[in-house]
Structures are given as C-alpha cells and as structure tokens.
TORMARPA-574907 format. One record per residue (C-alpha): residue in one letter; z, y, x; residue number from 1. Coordinates in Angstrom, 1 decimal, always signed. Each point is the difference from the previous one (the first is absolute). Layout:
REM residues N
<r res="A" pz="Z" py="Y" px="X" n="NUM"/>
...
END
This chain:
REM residues 321
<r res="M" pz="+5.3" py="-60.2" px="+14.7" n="1"/>
<r res="L" pz="-2.0" py="+0.4" px="-3.1" n="2"/>
<r res="I" pz="+1.5" py="+3.6" px="-0.2" n="3"/>
<r res="D" pz="-1.4" py="+0.7" px="+3.4" n="4"/>
<r res="F" pz="-3.4" py="-1.2" px="-1.0" n="5"/>
<r res="I" pz="+0.0" py="+2.2" px="-2.8" n="6"/>
<r res="V" pz="+1.2" py="+2.9" px="+1.9" n="7"/>
<r res="L" pz="-2.8" py="-0.7" px="+2.6" n="8"/>
<r res="A" pz="-2.5" py="-0.1" px="-2.6" n="9"/>
<r res="I" pz="+1.1" py="+3.4" px="-1.6" n="10"/>
<r res="G" pz="+0.1" py="+1.4" px="+3.5" n="11"/>
<r res="L" pz="-3.7" py="-0.9" px="+0.7" n="12"/>
<r res="V" pz="-1.2" py="+1.2" px="-3.3" n="13"/>
<r res="A" pz="+1.9" py="+3.3" px="+0.6" n="14"/>
<r res="L" pz="-1.4" py="+0.2" px="+3.4" n="15"/>
<r res="V" pz="-3.7" py="-0.2" px="-1.2" n="16"/>
<r res="F" pz="+0.6" py="+2.7" px="-2.8" n="17"/>
<r res="A" pz="+1.8" py="+2.4" px="+2.6" n="18"/>
<r res="A" pz="-2.7" py="-0.4" px="+2.6" n="19"/>
<r res="N" pz="-2.7" py="+0.9" px="-2.6" n="20"/>
<r res="W" pz="+2.0" py="+3.2" px="-0.8" n="21"/>
<r res="F" pz="+0.5" py="+0.7" px="+3.6" n="22"/>
<r res="V" pz="-3.7" py="-0.3" px="+0.7" n="23"/>
<r res="D" pz="-1.0" py="+2.0" px="-2.9" n="24"/>
<r res="G" pz="+2.4" py="+2.9" px="+0.8" n="25"/>
<r res="T" pz="-0.7" py="+0.2" px="+3.5" n="26"/>
<r res="S" pz="-3.8" py="-0.2" px="-0.4" n="27"/>
<r res="S" pz="+0.0" py="+2.8" px="-2.5" n="28"/>
<r res="I" pz="+2.3" py="+2.1" px="+2.2" n="29"/>
<r res="A" pz="-2.5" py="-0.3" px="+2.7" n="30"/>
<r res="R" pz="-3.0" py="+0.6" px="-2.2" n="31"/>
<r res="N" pz="+1.7" py="+3.1" px="-1.3" n="32"/>
<r res="F" pz="+0.6" py="+1.3" px="+3.6" n="33"/>
<r res="G" pz="-3.8" py="-0.3" px="+0.6" n="34"/>
<r res="V" pz="+0.1" py="-3.4" px="+1.9" n="35"/>
<r res="S" pz="-3.4" py="-1.7" px="-0.4" n="36"/>
<r res="P" pz="-0.4" py="-3.0" px="-2.1" n="37"/>
<r res="L" pz="-1.3" py="-2.0" px="+3.0" n="38"/>
<r res="L" pz="+3.2" py="+0.8" px="+1.9" n="39"/>
<r res="V" pz="+2.3" py="-0.8" px="-2.9" n="40"/>
<r res="G" pz="-1.8" py="-3.4" px="-0.6" n="41"/>
<r res="L" pz="+0.0" py="-1.0" px="+3.8" n="42"/>
<r res="T" pz="+3.8" py="+1.1" px="+0.7" n="43"/>
<r res="I" pz="+2.2" py="+0.7" px="-3.1" n="44"/>
<r res="V" pz="-1.4" py="-2.6" px="-2.4" n="45"/>
<r res="G" pz="-0.5" py="-2.8" px="+2.8" n="46"/>
<r res="L" pz="+3.5" py="+0.4" px="+1.4" n="47"/>
<r res="G" pz="+1.4" py="+0.6" px="-3.5" n="48"/>
<r res="T" pz="-1.1" py="-3.3" px="-1.5" n="49"/>
<r res="S" pz="+1.9" py="-1.7" px="+3.0" n="50"/>
<r res="A" pz="+3.3" py="+2.0" px="-0.9" n="51"/>
<r res="P" pz="+1.6" py="-3.1" px="-1.6" n="52"/>
<r res="E" pz="-0.3" py="-2.0" px="+3.1" n="53"/>
<r res="V" pz="+1.0" py="+3.0" px="+2.2" n="54"/>
<r res="L" pz="+3.3" py="+0.8" px="-2.0" n="55"/>
<r res="V" pz="+0.9" py="-3.8" px="-0.2" n="56"/>
<r res="A" pz="-0.5" py="-0.3" px="+3.8" n="57"/>
<r res="L" pz="+2.0" py="+3.4" px="+0.7" n="58"/>
<r res="L" pz="+3.0" py="-1.0" px="-2.1" n="59"/>
<r res="A" pz="+0.0" py="-3.6" px="+1.2" n="60"/>
<r res="S" pz="+0.0" py="+1.1" px="+3.6" n="61"/>
<r res="V" pz="+2.6" py="+2.7" px="-0.5" n="62"/>
<r res="Q" pz="+2.2" py="-2.5" px="-1.7" n="63"/>
<r res="G" pz="-0.3" py="-2.4" px="+2.8" n="64"/>
<r res="N" pz="-2.5" py="-2.3" px="-1.5" n="65"/>
<r res="P" pz="-3.0" py="+0.5" px="+2.2" n="66"/>
<r res="G" pz="-1.2" py="-3.7" px="-0.9" n="67"/>
<r res="L" pz="-0.7" py="+1.0" px="-3.5" n="68"/>
<r res="A" pz="-2.1" py="+3.0" px="+1.2" n="69"/>
<r res="I" pz="-2.0" py="-2.1" px="+2.4" n="70"/>
<r res="G" pz="-0.5" py="-2.9" px="-2.5" n="71"/>
<r res="N" pz="-1.1" py="+2.5" px="-2.6" n="72"/>
<r res="A" pz="-2.6" py="+1.6" px="+2.3" n="73"/>
<r res="I" pz="-1.3" py="-3.4" px="+1.3" n="74"/>
<r res="G" pz="+0.1" py="-1.9" px="-3.4" n="75"/>
<r res="S" pz="-1.6" py="+2.9" px="-1.9" n="76"/>
<r res="N" pz="-3.1" py="-0.1" px="+2.4" n="77"/>
<r res="I" pz="-0.2" py="-3.9" px="-0.3" n="78"/>
<r res="A" pz="+0.1" py="+0.5" px="-3.8" n="79"/>
<r res="N" pz="-2.6" py="+2.5" px="+0.0" n="80"/>
<r res="I" pz="-2.5" py="-2.1" px="+1.8" n="81"/>
<r res="G" pz="+1.0" py="-3.5" px="-1.4" n="82"/>
<r res="L" pz="+1.2" py="+0.9" px="-3.5" n="83"/>
<r res="I" pz="-1.9" py="+3.2" px="-0.9" n="84"/>
<r res="L" pz="-3.3" py="-0.5" px="+1.5" n="85"/>
<r res="G" pz="+0.1" py="-3.7" px="-0.8" n="86"/>
<r res="C" pz="+0.7" py="+0.8" px="-3.8" n="87"/>
<r res="T" pz="-2.5" py="+2.8" px="+0.0" n="88"/>
<r res="A" pz="-2.7" py="-2.2" px="+1.5" n="89"/>
<r res="L" pz="+0.6" py="-2.7" px="-2.5" n="90"/>
<r res="I" pz="-0.7" py="+2.6" px="-2.9" n="91"/>
<r res="S" pz="-3.2" py="+1.3" px="+1.7" n="92"/>
<r res="P" pz="-1.3" py="-0.7" px="+3.5" n="93"/>
<r res="L" pz="+0.5" py="+3.0" px="+2.3" n="94"/>
<r res="A" pz="-3.0" py="+1.6" px="+1.8" n="95"/>
<r res="F" pz="+0.9" py="+1.8" px="+3.3" n="96"/>
<r res="H" pz="-1.5" py="+3.4" px="+0.9" n="97"/>
<r res="S" pz="-1.4" py="+0.3" px="+3.4" n="98"/>
<r res="G" pz="+2.1" py="+3.0" px="+0.9" n="99"/>
<r res="L" pz="+3.1" py="-2.0" px="-0.7" n="100"/>
<r res="L" pz="-1.0" py="-2.6" px="+2.5" n="101"/>
<r res="K" pz="-0.6" py="+2.6" px="+2.7" n="102"/>
<r res="R" pz="+3.1" py="+2.0" px="-0.5" n="103"/>
<r res="E" pz="+3.0" py="-1.2" px="-2.0" n="104"/>
<r res="L" pz="+0.1" py="-3.7" px="+0.6" n="105"/>
<r res="P" pz="-0.2" py="+0.4" px="+3.9" n="106"/>
<r res="A" pz="+2.7" py="+2.7" px="-0.3" n="107"/>
<r res="L" pz="+2.3" py="-2.1" px="-2.1" n="108"/>
<r res="M" pz="-0.4" py="-3.0" px="+2.4" n="109"/>
<r res="L" pz="+0.9" py="+2.1" px="+3.1" n="110"/>
<r res="I" pz="+3.0" py="+1.6" px="-1.8" n="111"/>
<r res="S" pz="+1.1" py="-3.6" px="-1.0" n="112"/>
<r res="I" pz="-0.3" py="-1.2" px="+3.5" n="113"/>
<r res="L" pz="+1.9" py="+3.0" px="+1.4" n="114"/>
<r res="C" pz="+2.9" py="-0.4" px="-2.4" n="115"/>
<r res="Y" pz="+0.2" py="-3.7" px="+1.0" n="116"/>
<r res="V" pz="+0.1" py="+0.8" px="+3.7" n="117"/>
<r res="L" pz="+2.7" py="+2.8" px="-0.5" n="118"/>
<r res="A" pz="+2.2" py="-2.6" px="-1.7" n="119"/>
<r res="L" pz="-0.2" py="-2.7" px="+2.6" n="120"/>
<r res="D" pz="+2.9" py="+1.5" px="+2.1" n="121"/>
<r res="G" pz="+1.8" py="+1.6" px="-3.1" n="122"/>
<r res="L" pz="-0.5" py="+3.2" px="-1.8" n="123"/>
<r res="S" pz="+1.3" py="+3.1" px="+2.0" n="124"/>
<r res="F" pz="-0.1" py="+3.7" px="-0.9" n="125"/>
<r res="V" pz="-3.0" py="+0.6" px="+2.2" n="126"/>
<r res="D" pz="-1.8" py="-2.7" px="-2.0" n="127"/>
<r res="G" pz="+0.5" py="+1.9" px="-3.2" n="128"/>
<r res="I" pz="-1.3" py="+3.2" px="+1.7" n="129"/>
<r res="I" pz="-3.0" py="-1.9" px="+1.2" n="130"/>
<r res="M" pz="-0.7" py="-1.2" px="-3.6" n="131"/>
<r res="L" pz="+0.4" py="+3.6" px="-1.3" n="132"/>
<r res="V" pz="-2.4" py="+1.3" px="+2.4" n="133"/>
<r res="A" pz="-2.4" py="-2.7" px="-0.9" n="134"/>
<r res="L" pz="+0.4" py="+1.0" px="-3.6" n="135"/>
<r res="A" pz="-0.9" py="+3.6" px="+0.8" n="136"/>
<r res="L" pz="-2.9" py="-1.0" px="+2.2" n="137"/>
<r res="F" pz="-1.2" py="-2.2" px="-2.9" n="138"/>
<r res="L" pz="+0.1" py="+2.8" px="-2.6" n="139"/>
<r res="F" pz="-1.5" py="+2.5" px="+2.5" n="140"/>
<r res="W" pz="-2.8" py="-2.4" px="+0.4" n="141"/>
<r res="L" pz="-0.5" py="-0.6" px="-3.7" n="142"/>
<r res="V" pz="+0.0" py="+3.6" px="-0.9" n="143"/>
<r res="S" pz="-2.4" py="+0.9" px="+3.0" n="144"/>
<r res="S" pz="-2.5" py="-2.7" px="-1.0" n="145"/>
<r res="A" pz="+0.0" py="+1.4" px="-3.6" n="146"/>
<r res="L" pz="-0.2" py="+3.6" px="+0.9" n="147"/>
<r res="A" pz="-2.9" py="-0.8" px="+2.4" n="148"/>
<r res="G" pz="-2.2" py="-0.5" px="-2.8" n="149"/>
<r res="R" pz="-0.6" py="-3.6" px="+0.4" n="150"/>
<r res="E" pz="-0.4" py="-2.6" px="-2.7" n="151"/>
<r res="K" pz="+3.2" py="+0.1" px="-1.9" n="152"/>
<r res="D" pz="+2.6" py="-2.2" px="+1.5" n="153"/>
<r res="V" pz="+0.9" py="-2.8" px="-2.5" n="154"/>
<r res="L" pz="+3.8" py="+0.6" px="+0.4" n="155"/>
<r res="A" pz="-0.4" py="+3.7" px="-0.4" n="156"/>
<r res="Q" pz="-2.0" py="-0.8" px="-3.2" n="157"/>
<r res="E" pz="+2.8" py="-2.1" px="-1.4" n="158"/>
<r res="M" pz="+2.6" py="+2.5" px="+0.9" n="159"/>
<r res="E" pz="-1.9" py="+3.0" px="-1.6" n="160"/>
<r res="A" pz="-0.6" py="-2.1" px="-3.1" n="161"/>
<r res="E" pz="+3.9" py="-0.3" px="-0.5" n="162"/>
<r res="I" pz="+0.5" py="+3.7" px="+0.1" n="163"/>
<r res="P" pz="+1.8" py="+0.9" px="-3.3" n="164"/>
<r res="E" pz="-1.1" py="+2.9" px="-2.2" n="165"/>
<r res="S" pz="+1.6" py="+3.4" px="+1.2" n="166"/>
<r res="M" pz="+3.0" py="+1.4" px="-1.9" n="167"/>
<r res="P" pz="+1.8" py="+3.3" px="-0.2" n="168"/>
<r res="N" pz="+2.1" py="+0.7" px="+3.0" n="169"/>
<r res="R" pz="+3.3" py="-0.1" px="-1.8" n="170"/>
<r res="K" pz="-0.7" py="-3.3" px="-1.5" n="171"/>
<r res="A" pz="-1.2" py="-1.3" px="+3.3" n="172"/>
<r res="W" pz="+3.3" py="+0.9" px="+1.7" n="173"/>
<r res="I" pz="+1.8" py="-1.8" px="-2.9" n="174"/>
<r res="Y" pz="-2.1" py="-3.1" px="+0.5" n="175"/>
<r res="F" pz="+0.6" py="+0.2" px="+3.6" n="176"/>
<r res="A" pz="+3.8" py="+0.4" px="-0.2" n="177"/>
<r res="V" pz="+0.3" py="-2.8" px="-2.8" n="178"/>
<r res="G" pz="-2.2" py="-2.4" px="+2.0" n="179"/>
<r res="L" pz="+1.8" py="+0.6" px="+3.4" n="180"/>
<r res="I" pz="+3.4" py="-0.4" px="-1.7" n="181"/>
<r res="G" pz="-1.4" py="-3.2" px="-1.8" n="182"/>
<r res="L" pz="-1.2" py="-1.4" px="+3.2" n="183"/>
<r res="L" pz="+3.3" py="+0.4" px="+1.8" n="184"/>
<r res="L" pz="+2.1" py="-1.5" px="-2.9" n="185"/>
<r res="S" pz="-2.4" py="-2.9" px="-0.8" n="186"/>
<r res="S" pz="-0.5" py="-1.0" px="+3.5" n="187"/>
<r res="K" pz="+3.8" py="+0.1" px="+0.5" n="188"/>
<r res="V" pz="+0.4" py="-2.3" px="-2.9" n="189"/>
<r res="L" pz="-2.6" py="-2.1" px="+1.1" n="190"/>
<r res="V" pz="+1.3" py="-0.5" px="+3.5" n="191"/>
<r res="W" pz="+3.5" py="-0.7" px="-1.6" n="192"/>
<r res="A" pz="-1.4" py="-2.8" px="-2.2" n="193"/>
<r res="A" pz="-2.1" py="-1.5" px="+2.7" n="194"/>
<r res="V" pz="+2.8" py="-0.2" px="+2.5" n="195"/>
<r res="N" pz="+2.4" py="-1.6" px="-2.6" n="196"/>
<r res="I" pz="-2.6" py="-2.5" px="-1.0" n="197"/>
<r res="A" pz="-0.4" py="-0.9" px="+3.7" n="198"/>
<r res="Q" pz="+3.6" py="-0.5" px="+0.5" n="199"/>
<r res="T" pz="+0.4" py="-2.0" px="-3.1" n="200"/>
<r res="M" pz="-2.8" py="-2.4" px="+0.9" n="201"/>
<r res="G" pz="+1.1" py="-0.2" px="+3.5" n="202"/>
<r res="V" pz="-3.4" py="+1.3" px="+1.4" n="203"/>
<r res="S" pz="-0.7" py="+2.9" px="+2.3" n="204"/>
<r res="D" pz="-1.0" py="+3.4" px="-1.4" n="205"/>
<r res="L" pz="-3.2" py="-0.7" px="+2.1" n="206"/>
<r res="V" pz="-0.9" py="-2.8" px="-2.5" n="207"/>
<r res="I" pz="+0.6" py="+2.1" px="-3.0" n="208"/>
<r res="G" pz="-2.2" py="+2.8" px="+1.4" n="209"/>
<r res="L" pz="-2.7" py="-2.3" px="+0.9" n="210"/>
<r res="T" pz="+0.0" py="-1.5" px="-3.6" n="211"/>
<r res="I" pz="+1.5" py="+1.6" px="-3.0" n="212"/>
<r res="V" pz="+0.0" py="+3.7" px="+1.3" n="213"/>
<r res="A" pz="-3.6" py="-0.2" px="+1.6" n="214"/>
<r res="L" pz="-1.4" py="-1.5" px="-3.2" n="215"/>
<r res="G" pz="+1.7" py="+2.6" px="-2.2" n="216"/>
<r res="T" pz="-1.1" py="+3.1" px="+2.2" n="217"/>
<r res="S" pz="-3.6" py="-1.5" px="+0.1" n="218"/>
<r res="L" pz="-0.5" py="-0.2" px="-3.7" n="219"/>
<r res="P" pz="-1.2" py="+3.6" px="-0.5" n="220"/>
<r res="E" pz="-2.9" py="-0.8" px="+2.7" n="221"/>
<r res="L" pz="-0.7" py="-3.2" px="-1.9" n="222"/>
<r res="A" pz="-0.5" py="+1.9" px="-3.2" n="223"/>
<r res="A" pz="-2.2" py="+2.8" px="+1.8" n="224"/>
<r res="S" pz="-2.2" py="-2.6" px="+1.7" n="225"/>
<r res="I" pz="-0.6" py="-1.9" px="-3.2" n="226"/>
<r res="S" pz="-0.8" py="+3.3" px="-1.9" n="227"/>
<r res="S" pz="-2.3" py="+1.1" px="+2.7" n="228"/>
<r res="V" pz="-2.0" py="-3.4" px="+0.1" n="229"/>
<r res="L" pz="-0.2" py="+0.1" px="-3.9" n="230"/>
<r res="K" pz="-1.9" py="+3.4" px="+0.5" n="231"/>
<r res="G" pz="-2.3" py="-1.7" px="+2.5" n="232"/>
<r res="E" pz="+1.7" py="+2.1" px="+2.8" n="233"/>
<r res="D" pz="+0.3" py="-2.8" px="+2.6" n="234"/>
<r res="D" pz="+0.4" py="+2.3" px="+2.8" n="235"/>
<r res="L" pz="+2.8" py="+1.9" px="-1.6" n="236"/>
<r res="A" pz="+1.8" py="-3.4" px="-0.6" n="237"/>
<r res="V" pz="-0.2" py="-0.9" px="+3.7" n="238"/>
<r res="G" pz="+0.7" py="+3.5" px="+1.1" n="239"/>
<r res="N" pz="+3.1" py="-0.1" px="-2.0" n="240"/>
<r res="V" pz="+1.3" py="-3.0" px="+1.9" n="241"/>
<r res="I" pz="-1.1" py="+1.4" px="+3.5" n="242"/>
<r res="G" pz="+1.7" py="+3.2" px="-0.7" n="243"/>
<r res="S" pz="+3.2" py="-1.5" px="-1.2" n="244"/>
<r res="N" pz="+0.2" py="-2.4" px="+2.9" n="245"/>
<r res="V" pz="-0.6" py="+2.7" px="+2.7" n="246"/>
<r res="Y" pz="+2.8" py="+2.2" px="-1.5" n="247"/>
<r res="N" pz="+2.3" py="-3.1" px="-0.4" n="248"/>
<r res="L" pz="-0.3" py="-0.6" px="+3.6" n="249"/>
<r res="L" pz="+0.1" py="+3.5" px="+1.4" n="250"/>
<r res="A" pz="+2.2" py="+2.0" px="-2.4" n="251"/>
<r res="V" pz="+2.3" py="-2.9" px="-1.4" n="252"/>
<r res="Y" pz="+0.3" py="-2.5" px="+2.9" n="253"/>
<r res="S" pz="+0.7" py="+3.0" px="+2.4" n="254"/>
<r res="L" pz="+3.4" py="+0.9" px="-1.8" n="255"/>
<r res="P" pz="+2.1" py="-2.9" px="+1.0" n="256"/>
<r res="A" pz="-1.1" py="+0.8" px="+3.6" n="257"/>
<r res="L" pz="+1.1" py="+3.6" px="-0.4" n="258"/>
<r res="I" pz="+3.1" py="-0.4" px="-1.9" n="259"/>
<r res="A" pz="+1.3" py="-3.5" px="+0.9" n="260"/>
<r res="P" pz="-1.8" py="-1.1" px="+3.2" n="261"/>
<r res="G" pz="+0.8" py="-3.5" px="+1.3" n="262"/>
<r res="P" pz="-1.4" py="-3.5" px="+0.3" n="263"/>
<r res="V" pz="-2.5" py="-1.4" px="-2.6" n="264"/>
<r res="D" pz="+0.7" py="-3.2" px="-1.7" n="265"/>
<r res="A" pz="-1.6" py="-2.9" px="+2.0" n="266"/>
<r res="T" pz="-1.6" py="-1.4" px="-3.2" n="267"/>
<r res="V" pz="-1.8" py="+3.3" px="-0.4" n="268"/>
<r res="I" pz="-1.5" py="-0.3" px="+3.4" n="269"/>
<r res="S" pz="-0.8" py="-3.9" px="-0.4" n="270"/>
<r res="R" pz="-0.9" py="-0.1" px="-3.7" n="271"/>
<r res="D" pz="-0.5" py="+3.1" px="-1.9" n="272"/>
<r res="F" pz="-1.9" py="+2.4" px="+2.3" n="273"/>
<r res="P" pz="-2.3" py="-3.0" px="+0.9" n="274"/>
<r res="V" pz="-0.8" py="-0.5" px="-3.7" n="275"/>
<r res="L" pz="-0.6" py="+3.8" px="-0.4" n="276"/>
<r res="L" pz="-2.4" py="+0.1" px="+3.0" n="277"/>
<r res="G" pz="-1.7" py="-3.3" px="-1.1" n="278"/>
<r res="M" pz="-0.5" py="+1.5" px="-3.5" n="279"/>
<r res="T" pz="-1.2" py="+3.4" px="+1.3" n="280"/>
<r res="G" pz="-2.4" py="-1.8" px="+2.4" n="281"/>
<r res="V" pz="-1.4" py="-2.0" px="-2.8" n="282"/>
<r res="L" pz="-0.5" py="+3.2" px="-2.1" n="283"/>
<r res="F" pz="-1.8" py="+1.5" px="+3.0" n="284"/>
<r res="I" pz="-2.3" py="-3.1" px="+0.4" n="285"/>
<r res="L" pz="-0.8" py="-0.2" px="-3.8" n="286"/>
<r res="G" pz="-0.8" py="+3.8" px="+0.1" n="287"/>
<r res="L" pz="-2.1" py="-0.2" px="+3.1" n="288"/>
<r res="G" pz="-2.1" py="-2.8" px="-1.9" n="289"/>
<r res="F" pz="-1.8" py="-1.2" px="+3.3" n="290"/>
<r res="S" pz="-2.7" py="-2.2" px="-1.6" n="291"/>
<r res="K" pz="+0.4" py="+1.5" px="-3.5" n="292"/>
<r res="A" pz="+0.7" py="+3.3" px="-1.6" n="293"/>
<r res="G" pz="+3.8" py="+1.0" px="+0.2" n="294"/>
<r res="N" pz="+1.8" py="-1.2" px="-3.0" n="295"/>
<r res="I" pz="+2.8" py="-2.2" px="-1.4" n="296"/>
<r res="N" pz="-1.2" py="-2.5" px="-2.5" n="297"/>
<r res="R" pz="+2.1" py="-1.9" px="-2.5" n="298"/>
<r res="W" pz="+0.4" py="-2.9" px="+2.3" n="299"/>
<r res="E" pz="+1.2" py="+2.2" px="+2.8" n="300"/>
<r res="G" pz="+2.2" py="+1.9" px="-2.4" n="301"/>
<r res="S" pz="+1.6" py="-3.3" px="-1.2" n="302"/>
<r res="A" pz="+0.6" py="-0.8" px="+3.6" n="303"/>
<r res="L" pz="+1.7" py="+3.0" px="+0.9" n="304"/>
<r res="L" pz="+2.3" py="-0.3" px="-3.1" n="305"/>
<r res="S" pz="+0.7" py="-3.7" px="+0.8" n="306"/>
<r res="A" pz="+0.8" py="+1.1" px="+3.5" n="307"/>
<r res="Y" pz="+2.6" py="+2.7" px="-1.3" n="308"/>
<r res="L" pz="+1.6" py="-2.5" px="-2.4" n="309"/>
<r res="F" pz="+0.3" py="-2.7" px="+2.8" n="310"/>
<r res="Y" pz="+1.5" py="+2.7" px="+2.3" n="311"/>
<r res="Q" pz="+2.6" py="+1.0" px="-2.7" n="312"/>
<r res="W" pz="+0.8" py="-3.9" px="-0.4" n="313"/>
<r res="T" pz="+0.5" py="-0.3" px="+3.7" n="314"/>
<r res="I" pz="+2.5" py="+3.0" px="-0.1" n="315"/>
<r res="F" pz="+2.1" py="-1.5" px="-2.8" n="316"/>
<r res="Q" pz="-0.2" py="-3.5" px="+1.6" n="317"/>
<r res="S" pz="+1.4" py="+1.4" px="+3.2" n="318"/>
<r res="T" pz="+2.8" py="+1.5" px="-1.8" n="319"/>
<r res="A" pz="+1.1" py="-3.5" px="-1.3" n="320"/>
<r res="L" pz="+1.3" py="+1.4" px="-3.2" n="321"/>
END
C-alpha cells in the first residue's frame, strides 16, 4: 500500500503542474485571439483552476467509481472552508468586502442547497444538466455584473489577478497540449492509486475522495489564499474559496450525474452534505456580520479548522479501520 500512496502523491503533484500549464496555454491562446482579459479571468482561468477536480471526477465516473468523484467535490468544498479559510484566518484575520456579502456568498449558499436537494433522490442525468445550466447562469451573471460597470466583483478580481503573462501562439499551443495530456495521465494515475488504497484499506472510494483526494486537490487553493492574505488582499483569499466551491459543485459534482447516474450514498445525505451546508452557512453568517463588520477573526478561524479536523476524525472513526 506504500507504493499506492507514493503513486497517489506523484499523481497529485503532476496534476497541479499540468493544470498550471493547461491554464497558461488556454489563457494565452484566448488572449491571442482577442478575448478580453476580463472574460479570460472569469471563464478560462476560473474553470481551469478547477481542472484537477474535473478530470479526477471525469475519470472516476467513467471507470465506475462515482463515489470518488462525489467525495472529491464535497470534501474539497469542506476543506476549502474549514481548512483553508481556517488556516488563513489564523495567519491574519479576514475582512469581508460588502460586495462579497451581497453577491457571491448568497449565490454559493443557494447553489449548495440546490445540489443537496438534487442528491436526495439520487443523481440523474437531468440533475447533471440542471447543474450545468446553473453554472452557465452563474457565469453569465458574473460577466454581466462586471461589464455593467459596477464596482469590480471580488471573484472577478481574484480570477483576473491569476491571468498568466501572454506568450507566443506556438508556445501557448504547446503548453495547452502538454497540460491537457498531463491532466489526463496524472488524473488516471491518481484515480487508480486512490481506488487501490480504498480496496486495500477496506473502505469505500467515497471515503478516499472525502479525505485524501479532497485534501490533495485543495492544496493549491490553500497556497493561493495564504499568498493573498500575506499581501493584504483579504477579498482575494475569500474569493478564491468561493469560486472554487461554486465550480466544484456545478462543474465537478455534475459529472457523476451525467456519466454514472444513480443513488447517492446515504452517508453523503446524512453526514457530508449537512456538514457542507453548515460550514457554508457559518461562512455566510460570519461574512454578513450582523452586529459587527463582516470578518473571520483568529478565534473563528480556529473554530473552522477544529470543525474540519473533527469531521475528518469522524469519517475515519466510522470506517473502523
């Protein structure tokens, strides 16, 4: 099993590097064809940074392991709020911009509730279509609000900030091709190792998706959020998490519904989704502020991190390893 863990780690590292090449290549190609930086940031970069989760979910669903795909999507979102925002707030308290409270957080809350409701009677192909339509509507709303000339949306700002430097067209296509091939190969290796680990440990692929794979695919977001808060860009740190969570639910979670529709594990309905909804609700309340300015202080950050660690502990306890 040690070899499987080593292969899993190699797959995760390769996945991150391949995703960076893919985003750099596709962004430069779009820029070279005259696509505006705003649209590149809102669409290509935003979706491209979720490419690791998308490819893992795609291959897992195709190979008959939808539990791994579902676990990765939900587990990554829980890690984004509990682990990433918790750790980031411990480094420096996070102040929320008022635009964030009025737009992205309510949207994320509604999207989370929608995906939970769709899962109650199992995921169908129609559910997958509904999630993709919701993703298209979210992107349309985001682009429209930015083009309307209103105060720059924090999520749009975060995405634009990640636009890589433009490169010559030939080099961009090489980056695109190498990145895409790397994503396909590394995600296939990762899924293979994750399934082997699950079988060896006698647990479901859902558990591996909720824990090891979710943590691994969330590490780039952790690095990005810490980097943002160290620069004093609190909105970007929070926007990074909100954007990732939206795409994980609508672009990643929709794949098992489209490719391998069927019932959702009962523990997802009774344990994992309620935890996700609870953490998203806490994030919404902390951001709204009520009697104080919206922020996450160090005590609240430590509470989020503790909740995430307790959740992980309950998962491993329930597997009776």
